[in-house]
PDB file of N, CA, C and O in Angstrom:
ATOM      1  N   MET A   1     235.632  54.385 215.814  1.00  0.00           N
ATOM      2  CA  MET A   1     235.881  53.653 217.039  1.00  0.00           C
ATOM      3  C   MET A   1     235.380  54.481 218.221  1.00  0.00           C
ATOM      4  O   MET A   1     235.653  55.678 218.308  1.00  0.00           O
ATOM      5  N   ALA A   2     234.666  53.855 219.104  1.00  0.00           N
ATOM      6  CA  ALA A   2     234.133  54.541 220.280  1.00  0.00           C
ATOM      7  C   ALA A   2     235.259  54.926 221.225  1.00  0.00           C
ATOM      8  O   ALA A   2     236.290  54.256 221.290  1.00  0.00           O
ATOM      9  N   SER A   3     235.053  55.998 221.947  1.00  0.00           N
ATOM     10  CA  SER A   3     236.043  56.499 222.886  1.00  0.00           C
ATOM     11  C   SER A   3     235.572  56.290 224.312  1.00  0.00           C
ATOM     12  O   SER A   3     234.374  56.325 224.594  1.00  0.00           O
ATOM     13  N   ASP A   4     236.523  56.074 225.208  1.00  0.00           N
ATOM     14  CA  ASP A   4     236.211  55.968 226.634  1.00  0.00           C
ATOM     15  C   ASP A   4     236.320  57.318 227.333  1.00  0.00           C
ATOM     16  O   ASP A   4     236.146  57.402 228.549  1.00  0.00           O
ATOM     17  N   LEU A   5     236.609  58.379 226.574  1.00  0.00           N
ATOM     18  CA  LEU A   5     236.767  59.699 227.170  1.00  0.00           C
ATOM     19  C   LEU A   5     235.420  60.246 227.636  1.00  0.00           C
ATOM     20  O   LEU A   5     234.388  59.968 227.024  1.00  0.00           O
ATOM     21  N   PRO A   6     235.429  61.024 228.722  1.00  0.00           N
ATOM     22  CA  PRO A   6     234.179  61.648 229.169  1.00  0.00           C
ATOM     23  C   PRO A   6     233.653  62.608 228.102  1.00  0.00           C
ATOM     24  O   PRO A   6     234.413  63.116 227.278  1.00  0.00           O
ATOM     25  N   VAL A   7     232.365  62.842 228.132  1.00  0.00           N
ATOM     26  CA  VAL A   7     231.713  63.719 227.170  1.00  0.00           C
ATOM     27  C   VAL A   7     231.340  65.025 227.861  1.00  0.00           C
ATOM     28  O   VAL A   7     230.836  65.019 228.984  1.00  0.00           O
ATOM     29  N   LEU A   8     231.588  66.137 227.190  1.00  0.00           N
ATOM     30  CA  LEU A   8     231.208  67.456 227.691  1.00  0.00           C
ATOM     31  C   LEU A   8     230.232  68.051 226.685  1.00  0.00           C
ATOM     32  O   LEU A   8     230.580  68.263 225.523  1.00  0.00           O
ATOM     33  N   ARG A   9     229.014  68.318 227.133  1.00  0.00           N
ATOM     34  CA  ARG A   9     228.005  68.914 226.254  1.00  0.00           C
ATOM     35  C   ARG A   9     227.903  70.389 226.564  1.00  0.00           C
ATOM     36  O   ARG A   9     228.095  70.816 227.702  1.00  0.00           O
ATOM     37  N   MET A  10     227.597  71.159 225.540  1.00  0.00           N
ATOM     38  CA  MET A  10     227.394  72.585 225.746  1.00  0.00           C
ATOM     39  C   MET A  10     226.339  73.092 224.777  1.00  0.00           C
ATOM     40  O   MET A  10     226.063  72.469 223.752  1.00  0.00           O
ATOM     41  N   ARG A  11     225.770  74.208 225.111  1.00  0.00           N
ATOM     42  CA  ARG A  11     224.789  74.845 224.239  1.00  0.00           C
ATOM     43  C   ARG A  11     225.376  76.177 223.775  1.00  0.00           C
ATOM     44  O   ARG A  11     226.013  76.899 224.542  1.00  0.00           O
ATOM     45  N   THR A  12     225.148  76.474 222.519  1.00  0.00           N
ATOM     46  CA  THR A  12     225.582  77.747 221.961  1.00  0.00           C
ATOM     47  C   THR A  12     224.699  78.063 220.767  1.00  0.00           C
ATOM     48  O   THR A  12     223.847  77.260 220.387  1.00  0.00           O
ATOM     49  N   ASN A  13     224.901  79.224 220.183  1.00  0.00           N
ATOM     50  CA  ASN A  13     224.042  79.608 219.057  1.00  0.00           C
ATOM     51  C   ASN A  13     224.581  79.047 217.740  1.00  0.00           C
ATOM     52  O   ASN A  13     225.719  78.584 217.665  1.00  0.00           O
ATOM     53  N   ALA A  14     223.748  79.098 216.716  1.00  0.00           N
ATOM     54  CA  ALA A  14     224.077  78.516 215.415  1.00  0.00           C
ATOM     55  C   ALA A  14     225.296  79.177 214.772  1.00  0.00           C
ATOM     56  O   ALA A  14     226.079  78.506 214.098  1.00  0.00           O
ATOM     57  N   ASP A  15     225.461  80.478 214.972  1.00  0.00           N
ATOM     58  CA  ASP A  15     226.622  81.165 214.398  1.00  0.00           C
ATOM     59  C   ASP A  15     227.923  80.627 214.981  1.00  0.00           C
ATOM     60  O   ASP A  15     228.879  80.389 214.243  1.00  0.00           O
ATOM     61  N   ASN A  16     227.970  80.433 216.307  1.00  0.00           N
ATOM     62  CA  ASN A  16     229.176  79.892 216.930  1.00  0.00           C
ATOM     63  C   ASN A  16     229.493  78.498 216.408  1.00  0.00           C
ATOM     64  O   ASN A  16     230.656  78.171 216.172  1.00  0.00           O
ATOM     65  N   ILE A  17     228.468  77.681 216.227  1.00  0.00           N
ATOM     66  CA  ILE A  17     228.671  76.333 215.718  1.00  0.00           C
ATOM     67  C   ILE A  17     229.221  76.375 214.296  1.00  0.00           C
ATOM     68  O   ILE A  17     230.171  75.661 213.975  1.00  0.00           O
ATOM     69  N   ALA A  18     228.636  77.195 213.458  1.00  0.00           N
ATOM     70  CA  ALA A  18     229.112  77.305 212.069  1.00  0.00           C
ATOM     71  C   ALA A  18     230.558  77.787 212.032  1.00  0.00           C
ATOM     72  O   ALA A  18     231.361  77.294 211.239  1.00  0.00           O
ATOM     73  N   LYS A  19     230.888  78.744 212.885  1.00  0.00           N
ATOM     74  CA  LYS A  19     232.242  79.299 212.886  1.00  0.00           C
ATOM     75  C   LYS A  19     233.264  78.282 213.393  1.00  0.00           C
ATOM     76  O   LYS A  19     234.349  78.167 212.825  1.00  0.00           O
ATOM     77  N   ILE A  20     232.929  77.541 214.462  1.00  0.00           N
ATOM     78  CA  ILE A  20     233.895  76.559 214.967  1.00  0.00           C
ATOM     79  C   ILE A  20     234.064  75.420 213.974  1.00  0.00           C
ATOM     80  O   ILE A  20     235.149  74.850 213.868  1.00  0.00           O
ATOM     81  N   LYS A  21     233.005  75.080 213.242  1.00  0.00           N
ATOM     82  CA  LYS A  21     233.128  74.065 212.185  1.00  0.00           C
ATOM     83  C   LYS A  21     234.070  74.549 211.087  1.00  0.00           C
ATOM     84  O   LYS A  21     234.885  73.776 210.585  1.00  0.00           O
ATOM     85  N   ALA A  22     233.965  75.817 210.713  1.00  0.00           N
ATOM     86  CA  ALA A  22     234.843  76.380 209.681  1.00  0.00           C
ATOM     87  C   ALA A  22     236.297  76.395 210.156  1.00  0.00           C
ATOM     88  O   ALA A  22     237.205  76.067 209.392  1.00  0.00           O
ATOM     89  N   ILE A  23     236.515  76.771 211.405  1.00  0.00           N
ATOM     90  CA  ILE A  23     237.877  76.808 211.958  1.00  0.00           C
ATOM     91  C   ILE A  23     238.454  75.392 212.022  1.00  0.00           C
ATOM     92  O   ILE A  23     239.614  75.178 211.668  1.00  0.00           O
ATOM     93  N   ALA A  24     237.652  74.431 212.471  1.00  0.00           N
ATOM     94  CA  ALA A  24     238.109  73.041 212.556  1.00  0.00           C
ATOM     95  C   ALA A  24     238.475  72.509 211.171  1.00  0.00           C
ATOM     96  O   ALA A  24     239.495  71.840 211.002  1.00  0.00           O
ATOM     97  N   LYS A  25     237.642  72.808 210.195  1.00  0.00           N
ATOM     98  CA  LYS A  25     237.924  72.358 208.823  1.00  0.00           C
ATOM     99  C   LYS A  25     239.221  72.986 208.317  1.00  0.00           C
ATOM    100  O   LYS A  25     240.039  72.298 207.705  1.00  0.00           O
ATOM    101  N   TYR A  26     239.418  74.264 208.560  1.00  0.00           N
ATOM    102  CA  TYR A  26     240.639  74.963 208.152  1.00  0.00           C
ATOM    103  C   TYR A  26     241.870  74.307 208.772  1.00  0.00           C
ATOM    104  O   TYR A  26     242.904  74.165 208.120  1.00  0.00           O
ATOM    105  N   ASN A  27     241.748  73.909 210.041  1.00  0.00           N
ATOM    106  CA  ASN A  27     242.863  73.297 210.759  1.00  0.00           C
ATOM    107  C   ASN A  27     242.949  71.785 210.570  1.00  0.00           C
ATOM    108  O   ASN A  27     243.793  71.121 211.172  1.00  0.00           O
ATOM    109  N   LYS A  28     242.059  71.246 209.719  1.00  0.00           N
ATOM    110  CA  LYS A  28     242.016  69.808 209.432  1.00  0.00           C
ATOM    111  C   LYS A  28     241.827  68.983 210.703  1.00  0.00           C
ATOM    112  O   LYS A  28     242.493  67.969 210.916  1.00  0.00           O
ATOM    113  N   ARG A  29     240.898  69.449 211.541  1.00  0.00           N
ATOM    114  CA  ARG A  29     240.547  68.758 212.781  1.00  0.00           C
ATOM    115  C   ARG A  29     239.044  68.524 212.804  1.00  0.00           C
ATOM    116  O   ARG A  29     238.282  69.180 212.093  1.00  0.00           O
ATOM    117  N   SER A  30     238.640  67.580 213.630  1.00  0.00           N
ATOM    118  CA  SER A  30     237.207  67.442 213.904  1.00  0.00           C
ATOM    119  C   SER A  30     236.810  68.606 214.824  1.00  0.00           C
ATOM    120  O   SER A  30     237.662  69.240 215.446  1.00  0.00           O
ATOM    121  N   VAL A  31     235.524  68.866 214.894  1.00  0.00           N
ATOM    122  CA  VAL A  31     235.047  69.914 215.792  1.00  0.00           C
ATOM    123  C   VAL A  31     235.422  69.557 217.228  1.00  0.00           C
ATOM    124  O   VAL A  31     235.813  70.428 218.006  1.00  0.00           O
ATOM    125  N   SER A  32     235.303  68.289 217.575  1.00  0.00           N
ATOM    126  CA  SER A  32     235.641  67.848 218.924  1.00  0.00           C
ATOM    127  C   SER A  32     237.113  68.126 219.242  1.00  0.00           C
ATOM    128  O   SER A  32     237.422  68.641 220.317  1.00  0.00           O
ATOM    129  N   LYS A  33     238.020  67.794 218.323  1.00  0.00           N
ATOM    130  CA  LYS A  33     239.447  68.031 218.549  1.00  0.00           C
ATOM    131  C   LYS A  33     239.764  69.525 218.573  1.00  0.00           C
ATOM    132  O   LYS A  33     240.634  69.962 219.326  1.00  0.00           O
ATOM    133  N   GLU A  34     239.070  70.302 217.761  1.00  0.00           N
ATOM    134  CA  GLU A  34     239.272  71.755 217.769  1.00  0.00           C
ATOM    135  C   GLU A  34     238.858  72.334 219.122  1.00  0.00           C
ATOM    136  O   GLU A  34     239.573  73.157 219.694  1.00  0.00           O
ATOM    137  N   MET A  35     237.710  71.903 219.626  1.00  0.00           N
ATOM    138  CA  MET A  35     237.243  72.385 220.921  1.00  0.00           C
ATOM    139  C   MET A  35     238.172  71.926 222.043  1.00  0.00           C
ATOM    140  O   MET A  35     238.429  72.678 222.983  1.00  0.00           O
ATOM    141  N   GLU A  36     238.674  70.698 221.949  1.00  0.00           N
ATOM    142  CA  GLU A  36     239.618  70.204 222.961  1.00  0.00           C
ATOM    143  C   GLU A  36     240.883  71.055 222.968  1.00  0.00           C
ATOM    144  O   GLU A  36     241.382  71.416 224.034  1.00  0.00           O
ATOM    145  N   MET A  37     241.403  71.378 221.788  1.00  0.00           N
ATOM    146  CA  MET A  37     242.598  72.210 221.691  1.00  0.00           C
ATOM    147  C   MET A  37     242.338  73.595 222.280  1.00  0.00           C
ATOM    148  O   MET A  37     243.175  74.116 223.016  1.00  0.00           O
ATOM    149  N   LEU A  38     241.190  74.197 221.969  1.00  0.00           N
ATOM    150  CA  LEU A  38     240.849  75.510 222.506  1.00  0.00           C
ATOM    151  C   LEU A  38     240.692  75.472 224.020  1.00  0.00           C
ATOM    152  O   LEU A  38     241.132  76.384 224.720  1.00  0.00           O
ATOM    153  N   LEU A  39     240.067  74.418 224.519  1.00  0.00           N
ATOM    154  CA  LEU A  39     239.883  74.278 225.955  1.00  0.00           C
ATOM    155  C   LEU A  39     241.224  74.127 226.672  1.00  0.00           C
ATOM    156  O   LEU A  39     241.445  74.746 227.713  1.00  0.00           O
ATOM    157  N   GLU A  40     242.113  73.314 226.121  1.00  0.00           N
ATOM    158  CA  GLU A  40     243.440  73.137 226.715  1.00  0.00           C
ATOM    159  C   GLU A  40     244.223  74.448 226.705  1.00  0.00           C
ATOM    160  O   GLU A  40     244.919  74.763 227.670  1.00  0.00           O
ATOM    161  N   ARG A  41     244.113  75.208 225.623  1.00  0.00           N
ATOM    162  CA  ARG A  41     244.794  76.505 225.538  1.00  0.00           C
ATOM    163  C   ARG A  41     244.239  77.474 226.584  1.00  0.00           C
ATOM    164  O   ARG A  41     244.999  78.193 227.233  1.00  0.00           O
ATOM    165  N   TYR A  42     242.917  77.493 226.744  1.00  0.00           N
ATOM    166  CA  TYR A  42     242.287  78.378 227.719  1.00  0.00           C
ATOM    167  C   TYR A  42     242.704  78.004 229.142  1.00  0.00           C
ATOM    168  O   TYR A  42     243.002  78.878 229.956  1.00  0.00           O
ATOM    169  N   ILE A  43     242.723  76.711 229.434  1.00  0.00           N
ATOM    170  CA  ILE A  43     243.130  76.256 230.768  1.00  0.00           C
ATOM    171  C   ILE A  43     244.577  76.643 231.042  1.00  0.00           C
ATOM    172  O   ILE A  43     244.893  77.113 232.135  1.00  0.00           O
ATOM    173  N   ALA A  44     245.461  76.451 230.060  1.00  0.00           N
ATOM    174  CA  ALA A  44     246.875  76.812 230.231  1.00  0.00           C
ATOM    175  C   ALA A  44     247.031  78.308 230.501  1.00  0.00           C
ATOM    176  O   ALA A  44     247.825  78.700 231.356  1.00  0.00           O
ATOM    177  N   GLU A  45     246.283  79.147 229.782  1.00  0.00           N
ATOM    178  CA  GLU A  45     246.340  80.598 229.998  1.00  0.00           C
ATOM    179  C   GLU A  45     245.834  80.961 231.395  1.00  0.00           C
ATOM    180  O   GLU A  45     246.413  81.811 232.071  1.00  0.00           O
ATOM    181  N   PHE A  46     244.760  80.318 231.815  1.00  0.00           N
ATOM    182  CA  PHE A  46     244.202  80.580 233.143  1.00  0.00           C
ATOM    183  C   PHE A  46     245.223  80.206 234.223  1.00  0.00           C
ATOM    184  O   PHE A  46     245.462  80.970 235.158  1.00  0.00           O
ATOM    185  N   GLU A  47     245.820  79.017 234.079  1.00  0.00           N
ATOM    186  CA  GLU A  47     246.781  78.557 235.073  1.00  0.00           C
ATOM    187  C   GLU A  47     248.040  79.417 235.083  1.00  0.00           C
ATOM    188  O   GLU A  47     248.649  79.606 236.135  1.00  0.00           O
ATOM    189  N   LYS A  48     248.427  79.927 233.951  1.00  0.00           N
ATOM    190  CA  LYS A  48     249.597  80.802 233.881  1.00  0.00           C
ATOM    191  C   LYS A  48     249.337  82.099 234.657  1.00  0.00           C
ATOM    192  O   LYS A  48     250.219  82.602 235.353  1.00  0.00           O
ATOM    193  N   GLU A  49     248.129  82.626 234.530  1.00  0.00           N
ATOM    194  CA  GLU A  49     247.770  83.878 235.197  1.00  0.00           C
ATOM    195  C   GLU A  49     247.516  83.676 236.690  1.00  0.00           C
ATOM    196  O   GLU A  49     247.838  84.549 237.496  1.00  0.00           O
ATOM    197  N   HIS A  50     246.950  82.551 237.057  1.00  0.00           N
ATOM    198  CA  HIS A  50     246.566  82.304 238.444  1.00  0.00           C
ATOM    199  C   HIS A  50     247.535  81.298 239.061  1.00  0.00           C
ATOM    200  O   HIS A  50     248.603  81.678 239.542  1.00  0.00           O
ATOM    201  N   LYS A  51     247.179  80.069 239.049  1.00  0.00           N
ATOM    202  CA  LYS A  51     248.055  78.985 239.507  1.00  0.00           C
ATOM    203  C   LYS A  51     247.526  77.693 238.909  1.00  0.00           C
ATOM    204  O   LYS A  51     246.397  77.631 238.422  1.00  0.00           O
ATOM    205  N   GLU A  52     248.364  76.657 238.953  1.00  0.00           N
ATOM    206  CA  GLU A  52     247.939  75.382 238.397  1.00  0.00           C
ATOM    207  C   GLU A  52     246.739  74.857 239.190  1.00  0.00           C
ATOM    208  O   GLU A  52     246.707  74.911 240.419  1.00  0.00           O
ATOM    209  N   ILE A  53     245.788  74.363 238.466  1.00  0.00           N
ATOM    210  CA  ILE A  53     244.592  73.811 239.093  1.00  0.00           C
ATOM    211  C   ILE A  53     244.882  72.360 239.445  1.00  0.00           C
ATOM    212  O   ILE A  53     245.225  71.553 238.582  1.00  0.00           O
ATOM    213  N   GLU A  54     244.740  72.045 240.718  1.00  0.00           N
ATOM    214  CA  GLU A  54     244.946  70.664 241.151  1.00  0.00           C
ATOM    215  C   GLU A  54     243.668  69.883 240.911  1.00  0.00           C
ATOM    216  O   GLU A  54     242.586  70.295 241.326  1.00  0.00           O
ATOM    217  N   VAL A  55     243.804  68.758 240.242  1.00  0.00           N
ATOM    218  CA  VAL A  55     242.652  67.927 239.931  1.00  0.00           C
ATOM    219  C   VAL A  55     242.667  66.728 240.873  1.00  0.00           C
ATOM    220  O   VAL A  55     243.597  65.922 240.866  1.00  0.00           O
ATOM    221  N   GLY A  56     241.628  66.630 241.672  1.00  0.00           N
ATOM    222  CA  GLY A  56     241.495  65.495 242.567  1.00  0.00           C
ATOM    223  C   GLY A  56     240.533  64.488 241.981  1.00  0.00           C
ATOM    224  O   GLY A  56     239.763  64.798 241.072  1.00  0.00           O
ATOM    225  N   PHE A  57     240.581  63.316 242.493  1.00  0.00           N
ATOM    226  CA  PHE A  57     239.685  62.279 242.007  1.00  0.00           C
ATOM    227  C   PHE A  57     238.671  61.955 243.090  1.00  0.00           C
ATOM    228  O   PHE A  57     239.017  61.869 244.268  1.00  0.00           O
ATOM    229  N   MET A  58     237.429  61.776 242.693  1.00  0.00           N
ATOM    230  CA  MET A  58     236.350  61.505 243.626  1.00  0.00           C
ATOM    231  C   MET A  58     236.209  60.003 243.848  1.00  0.00           C
ATOM    232  O   MET A  58     236.486  59.191 242.966  1.00  0.00           O
ATOM    233  N   THR A  59     235.776  59.672 245.036  1.00  0.00           N
ATOM    234  CA  THR A  59     235.442  58.286 245.334  1.00  0.00           C
ATOM    235  C   THR A  59     234.110  57.972 244.646  1.00  0.00           C
ATOM    236  O   THR A  59     233.387  58.892 244.263  1.00  0.00           O
ATOM    237  N   PRO A  60     233.779  56.694 244.484  1.00  0.00           N
ATOM    238  CA  PRO A  60     232.467  56.371 243.899  1.00  0.00           C
ATOM    239  C   PRO A  60     231.303  57.012 244.655  1.00  0.00           C
ATOM    240  O   PRO A  60     230.333  57.451 244.038  1.00  0.00           O
ATOM    241  N   LYS A  61     231.393  57.068 245.982  1.00  0.00           N
ATOM    242  CA  LYS A  61     230.332  57.687 246.774  1.00  0.00           C
ATOM    243  C   LYS A  61     230.227  59.181 246.461  1.00  0.00           C
ATOM    244  O   LYS A  61     229.124  59.716 246.351  1.00  0.00           O
ATOM    245  N   GLU A  62     231.382  59.858 246.315  1.00  0.00           N
ATOM    246  CA  GLU A  62     231.382  61.288 245.990  1.00  0.00           C
ATOM    247  C   GLU A  62     230.841  61.519 244.581  1.00  0.00           C
ATOM    248  O   GLU A  62     230.125  62.493 244.349  1.00  0.00           O
ATOM    249  N   LEU A  63     231.173  60.642 243.643  1.00  0.00           N
ATOM    250  CA  LEU A  63     230.652  60.756 242.277  1.00  0.00           C
ATOM    251  C   LEU A  63     229.130  60.641 242.270  1.00  0.00           C
ATOM    252  O   LEU A  63     228.447  61.409 241.592  1.00  0.00           O
ATOM    253  N   LEU A  64     228.608  59.688 243.020  1.00  0.00           N
ATOM    254  CA  LEU A  64     227.165  59.501 243.092  1.00  0.00           C
ATOM    255  C   LEU A  64     226.489  60.724 243.696  1.00  0.00           C
ATOM    256  O   LEU A  64     225.462  61.176 243.190  1.00  0.00           O
ATOM    257  N   GLN A  65     227.059  61.265 244.777  1.00  0.00           N
ATOM    258  CA  GLN A  65     226.478  62.455 245.404  1.00  0.00           C
ATOM    259  C   GLN A  65     226.539  63.649 244.456  1.00  0.00           C
ATOM    260  O   GLN A  65     225.592  64.431 244.378  1.00  0.00           O
ATOM    261  N   ASP A  66     227.658  63.791 243.734  1.00  0.00           N
ATOM    262  CA  ASP A  66     227.794  64.880 242.774  1.00  0.00           C
ATOM    263  C   ASP A  66     226.716  64.781 241.698  1.00  0.00           C
ATOM    264  O   ASP A  66     226.101  65.786 241.342  1.00  0.00           O
ATOM    265  N   ALA A  67     226.485  63.579 241.181  1.00  0.00           N
ATOM    266  CA  ALA A  67     225.447  63.378 240.164  1.00  0.00           C
ATOM    267  C   ALA A  67     224.071  63.735 240.716  1.00  0.00           C
ATOM    268  O   ALA A  67     223.278  64.387 240.037  1.00  0.00           O
ATOM    269  N   LYS A  68     223.786  63.310 241.947  1.00  0.00           N
ATOM    270  CA  LYS A  68     222.492  63.637 242.566  1.00  0.00           C
ATOM    271  C   LYS A  68     222.341  65.148 242.739  1.00  0.00           C
ATOM    272  O   LYS A  68     221.270  65.701 242.486  1.00  0.00           O
ATOM    273  N   ASP A  69     223.421  65.820 243.174  1.00  0.00           N
ATOM    274  CA  ASP A  69     223.381  67.274 243.350  1.00  0.00           C
ATOM    275  C   ASP A  69     223.123  67.984 242.026  1.00  0.00           C
ATOM    276  O   ASP A  69     222.330  68.924 241.972  1.00  0.00           O
ATOM    277  N   ARG A  70     223.774  67.548 240.974  1.00  0.00           N
ATOM    278  CA  ARG A  70     223.607  68.190 239.676  1.00  0.00           C
ATOM    279  C   ARG A  70     222.198  67.975 239.125  1.00  0.00           C
ATOM    280  O   ARG A  70     221.606  68.887 238.549  1.00  0.00           O
ATOM    281  N   ILE A  71     221.668  66.776 239.304  1.00  0.00           N
ATOM    282  CA  ILE A  71     220.306  66.489 238.844  1.00  0.00           C
ATOM    283  C   ILE A  71     219.305  67.357 239.586  1.00  0.00           C
ATOM    284  O   ILE A  71     218.333  67.828 238.996  1.00  0.00           O
ATOM    285  N   SER A  72     219.537  67.571 240.875  1.00  0.00           N
ATOM    286  CA  SER A  72     218.618  68.374 241.670  1.00  0.00           C
ATOM    287  C   SER A  72     218.827  69.866 241.478  1.00  0.00           C
ATOM    288  O   SER A  72     218.116  70.678 242.071  1.00  0.00           O
ATOM    289  N   GLY A  73     219.820  70.239 240.635  1.00  0.00           N
ATOM    290  CA  GLY A  73     220.075  71.656 240.385  1.00  0.00           C
ATOM    291  C   GLY A  73     220.907  72.313 241.455  1.00  0.00           C
ATOM    292  O   GLY A  73     220.864  73.532 241.619  1.00  0.00           O
ATOM    293  N   ASN A  74     221.665  71.518 242.188  1.00  0.00           N
ATOM    294  CA  ASN A  74     222.484  72.042 243.277  1.00  0.00           C
ATOM    295  C   ASN A  74     223.939  71.591 243.134  1.00  0.00           C
ATOM    296  O   ASN A  74     224.477  70.969 244.050  1.00  0.00           O
ATOM    297  N   PRO A  75     224.591  71.894 241.997  1.00  0.00           N
ATOM    298  CA  PRO A  75     225.979  71.462 241.832  1.00  0.00           C
ATOM    299  C   PRO A  75     226.919  72.216 242.757  1.00  0.00           C
ATOM    300  O   PRO A  75     226.636  73.354 243.132  1.00  0.00           O
ATOM    301  N   PRO A  76     228.027  71.601 243.127  1.00  0.00           N
ATOM    302  CA  PRO A  76     228.976  72.235 244.051  1.00  0.00           C
ATOM    303  C   PRO A  76     229.902  73.226 243.337  1.00  0.00           C
ATOM    304  O   PRO A  76     231.029  72.883 242.978  1.00  0.00           O
ATOM    305  N   TYR A  77     229.424  74.439 243.138  1.00  0.00           N
ATOM    306  CA  TYR A  77     230.230  75.419 242.422  1.00  0.00           C
ATOM    307  C   TYR A  77     231.278  76.077 243.297  1.00  0.00           C
ATOM    308  O   TYR A  77     232.206  76.693 242.771  1.00  0.00           O
ATOM    309  N   GLY A  78     231.167  75.972 244.598  1.00  0.00           N
ATOM    310  CA  GLY A  78     232.128  76.606 245.497  1.00  0.00           C
ATOM    311  C   GLY A  78     233.408  75.807 245.595  1.00  0.00           C
ATOM    312  O   GLY A  78     233.583  74.807 244.898  1.00  0.00           O
ATOM    313  N   ASP A  79     234.307  76.252 246.468  1.00  0.00           N
ATOM    314  CA  ASP A  79     235.571  75.550 246.653  1.00  0.00           C
ATOM    315  C   ASP A  79     235.409  74.236 247.348  1.00  0.00           C
ATOM    316  O   ASP A  79     236.393  73.531 247.573  1.00  0.00           O
TER     317      ASP A  79
END
C-alpha cells in the first residue's frame, strides 16, 4: 500500500547499506522502519541535550520558495 508520508533520500556507501539491512532484518523491520527508528532516537537525544526543536509549518508560498532555493543550490540552512 502506498504511503502519504514524505520521502527522505540519502546517499551512503555500500557497506553502510549492507549493515543497515542486516540490522533491520535482525530487528524484523524494513530498512525504512529501521532508519525511521534510528532517526527518531537521534532526534530525541539531540533534543535532550539541547532543547526541543519547534517544528513550524510553511505556507504554500514558502514551500514553493523553499523548493526553488533548494533546486538553485541555495537552501536555507541558517536559522
